[in-house]
N, C-alpha and C positions, 0 to 999 in steps of 0.2 A: 309514289309517295311512303313515307315511312309510314310502320305501324308505331302507334300510340296508345299505350292502356289508359284509358280516358278514363274512367269511373273504376275503382277497386273495393272488391267488399272481400274482408278478412273470413276466408273460409271456416267455419266454425265447427266444434265437436260435434259426435251427434247428439241430436235431439231425442232424448231416451225416454223420454215422459210416456209412461202407462196407454196413453191417449194420443200419442205426436206419431201414429205412421200413417203414413200416407199413402192408398192405396186407389186406386180407380178416380186419380184427384186430379182437377185443374186448380194450379197455382199462381195467381196473380200480383206482380210484384210491378211498383213504380221505381226509380235510380233518376238522380241526380243529377246531370251533366258539369262539367266544369268549364272543357273551352268547346268548340263547333268542331264536330267532323263536317267536313267539305264535301264526301264523297261515300266511301264505303265504309260500314262498320260491321262487326261481328260480336260475338258473349263470350264468355267462358263460362264454363257449368262445373261445379264441384263439387266433387265426392272424397274430398283429401279425408276426412277424418274418419268417412264411412266404414263398416266391416262390413257389410253386403253389396252386394252389384244394385250398382241406380239405375233401373231403368227409365230413360226419357221416351218416351211416347210421340209428343211433335211440341214445338214450340214456336210463338210467332210474338213479332214484335209490334207495337202500334203506337200511334200518341194516347193519351190519358183527355180523357174529354177535360176539356178547358183548361188543361194545361194542368192539371191538378194533382198535388204530391198525393197518396196512399189511395186513389180512388180505383172503385171497383169496373168503372166506368172508360170505355175508348171512343175515340173520333171514328165514326164510319167510316167507312172505305178506307183506312188508314192501316189495318193489318196485314202485314205481310208474313207468310211460314218461312222460318229459317229451315236449314238442310245441315245436316252432320254427314260430314263426307260424302256429297250427296244421296242420304237417305232422310228419313222425315224422322228417324228415332232412331237411339243407339244406348248401348249399355256400357255404364260406365264403370268400371271394376272399384274395388273400395280402393281408397290413396291414389289415386288418378284426377286428373283436371281433362277437359274434352272444350276445343273451341269449335263453333260453329262457322259454314262456311260464310264467306262474305256477301253482306247484298248491298246494293247502292240507296244507302240512307240518311241523306244528309241529318245533321242533329247539329243545332241551336245551340249556342255558350248556358249555360245555367237553366236549360230548359229539362223538362219532365219526359221521360222514356217508360214505357209499358212493356215489360216483358212475361210471357202467358205460358206457363209450362204444363204438358199433361204427362203423368207419372202412372205407370197401372201396379244445421240449418245456424244465417249471422242471427242471434240475438240479440236486443237493443237497437234494430236498425233506426228507432225512432219516425218510422213511415211503417203506413200500415198495409202489409199484405193479405189478400184475400184468396181464400181456397174453395172448392167447393165439390162434393163429388158429384163424378163424369166429367166427360172432356166438353167444354166451355171454350178452348182455345180463343173461337172465334166468335164469342158472344160478346155481343155491345156494351151487355153488364152481367155483373155474377147476380142472379134474382134468384136461382133456385134455392129450396127450402134450407139445404144442407151446408150454406155459406155461413162462413165467417171470418173473422179477420183476426189478425194478428201483429201485433209491433215489432215484427222479425223479419228477417228474409233470408229465404231457403233456395240453397244449392248454385243460386248468383257469386261467380266470382269476381267478374269483369265485365265491363263494355272497353272490347277495343276499336280504333278508330283512325281510318288511313287522314294525317295532316299533314300539315307543311314541315318544310326543312326547319321552320324557324319555330316550331312548336316544340314544347320539352314538358317535363312532369316534377312533381314537387310531391315529394311522399311523408308522410309525418306519421311516426310508430308513437303510437299512445296507448292511456288506458280509457277507462269509464267517460273523465273530462274531455278527451277529447272526439268521443265517441257522442257527447252531446245529451250525458242525463245531467238533466235540471232545461233543456230546451223544451220546446213545443212539438209535440208530434205532428209530421207532415209541415213543418215551416223550412225547415230547411235553417235554423237558427243557428246550428251548432258551431263554436266559433270558427273553425276552416271554410265554410260556409260563409261566412260573414266574411274572413280575410278574404275567399276566393270573389265578392262582390265589390270589393275592394280592388280587389288584384286588376279585375274588366276593367276597371274606369283608368289604367294607366298602361301606356300605350306598348311599356317595355314589357309588363306582365301580364298582359290578355292573353297572349300564347301558352300560357303556362298553364296546366292539368292541375289540379291539387287532389292527389291520392291520400284518404282518410284511410290509414291502417291504424285504427284504433281498435280496443276488444276492452269491454267493463271486464275490471276485476284483473285485469291483465298486469303481471310482474316481469323485472329484469331476470329476476335469479330463479324465480321458480314457477313451473305448469300449475294450471288453476283450470278455468274455463279454457282458456285456449293457452297455447306454448308460450313460454317464457322469451320476453324480446329479443333476447342476446340470441337466440336459437330463431328467432322470426327473421335476422337482419337480412340473411341470403335468400329467402323465399319471398319476402315481402320489399324487399331495397332492389339489392343488384339482382336481381332476374330479369326486373320488371322493363318493360320496354319503355326508352327515352325519359329514362330516372336523369333529371341534375341536378339536382338539389334535395337535400333530406334532412329531419329532424327526430329528434326525439322528446319526449316529454313525455316523462313514466320518473317511476320511484317510489309515487306516495303508499300504494299499495304492497310493496315489499315492507317497509318500514312500520306501515299500521296492521300485519298478521306477524311482524315480527314480535318476539314475547318482549316483556316494557323492561327485563334488569338491563343493568348496566351492558354487562360481555355480551347481551343479546345483540342490544344495541349498536356497540360499538363492531361488533361482526358484520352485522348489516350493512352500516355505514361504509366499512371498509370494502366490501364487497360491491358496493353499489360504485363505488367510484373506479374499484378494478372493471368495473365490467364499462361504464363507459369510457375507459381507456380504450379498451377490444373495440367496443363497435365503432368508436371514432376510427381507429387505426382501419378495420376492416371494411369502413364507408371512405375513407381517403385510397385506398390500394386500387379503386376505379377512378380515382380523379374526382370524387363527388365531393363539393363540399357541405360539413353538417351544423345545422345548426341545435341549438340546445335551449330548452326552458327552463324555469328554476322551479321546483316543486311547489305548488300551492298552498296554504295553510288549511288542517284542519281540528285548530281546538274547538273546544265549545266548552260549553260552562259545566257540563259530567261526561262519564264515557256512557251513559244512558242514550244521549242525544246522537252523540259520535263517537263509536267504539275506537275509533282509531286514537282519540284526546290523550294526551298521557305526554307530562313533561318530559322524562325520558325520547320518548319519539319527536319531540320538539327539537331537542337537543342534535338529534339524528340529523334532521331535516334542514336543523340551520344550518348544519357542519357539511351535511351534502351541496347545499346551494353554493354556502360560500366556495368548494370545491368549483361545482361549476361557472360559477362567477368568474371565479380568480385562477384557476388555474390555465387558461388561455389553450386548452386543449381545443374546444371545440370554436370551430370559426367564424360563429355567431352567436350571444347570447342573449336570448329576449328574455326581460325580468317579471313572468308571469305574477312572481308574489309579489312583487312590488306595486303589480297592476292592482290584484284581486286583493290586498290585505286589507285589513280594519288598521287606519293611522294610529286609532286610540290603543288596539291590542295586537300586534303585526302576528301573535298567534293564531289568529281567526280573519275568517273571510269578512269583508265588508261587511254591514250589514245589509246595505243596500245591493248587496249582491250574491248573499247567502240562498240558495234554494230550500234552504228550509233544513237539510240535512248536515248543515255545518263543510261539507266535503266540495259537493258539487257548486259552481257559478249557476245561478239563472240567468236568463238571456240579458241580464245588463251587464251581468259579470262577463260574458260572452262577447257582447257587444263593445266592451273596454277593451278587452282583450284585442279583438281585430280593431278596434280604432287605434291603440297603442303600437301594432305590429307592422315595423317599418320593412315596407315592401323595398326599398331603396335596396336591401341585401341583395334580391336578386340580378342586379345589374351591377354589385359588386363584384359577385362572383359568378359572372357568367361564362368566365374563362374556366374553371373547373379551379382545383386545386393539385398539387404536386400529390401525385401516389404514395412517397416514400416519406412521410412524414408522422 
């Protein structure tokens, strides 16, 4: 069976807060699968942005109690230890990633799996992670007085599954709107999760894994909390196993962090269009079709409520969106802007879809995106695209 990266988490830069050092710590986190793994699976652990070695002493996978996301409890008897090149421990150099040895551990589609690490991070997971002092890898529940939880993922980069030849992957490069800001913690109701549920109901798309490669605050042109999206294409799209479709939904943070004068906005608009051209060319080189979404509104009554809100930035958003819609460079365009904007004021989110910050949709907004998403695109581009276009 071929290997497929079933679940992928964008490795994050160092979690360098003054009180954020893990030592003699157990970290328990839950991950949401998209398609089933019929037999074997393994995990990928990342120290991609570390500045020191990462010592992993023990790792295990298990089922979370009641299948719950963000749970510190596991099902009795479900914990299985993982080895790393035949050993229970490994030291990962800074900048590196490692994979565990495969184990027979079938996974159901859209189920939760628990991974527990003991060591002697991805922010904004929308899923609680639990950690305690000491080694509690096999504990049914983390009840030590030191136990805390955080809505982040740490060190886990992917679940890799052995899947039938009919399975494939769809990767989405995005920012906090795709990462699920405004969705509910532990509920898996980001828009990609909701599209996945829709895909599972269709025979053609049921075997397509959804890879959410989003990072809060991400930009196309400049690094921030994470590397720029233009630089992420190779690492997060092209080298991932089983990828058959790609999508990009970015640009709002480039526009929103650029100065508001006319010249600066003209420059950022020009550069975004150039970058989109490069991304399309790069992805097409591998015969992969790439879809795009238009940039959603960020207008607000004033810039105190939403700092991105500015008339000149809105001009840039409209200009870039017009190019996305009309240039013909993308294999398909899903007009997220049209789905979630206020019909009475197209510079703002529909009030029914506004999470409150005038930038991120709420769950109703994410549901509207998923409901309108045309999953027939996957069948239309099942045979890929020409690599030179």
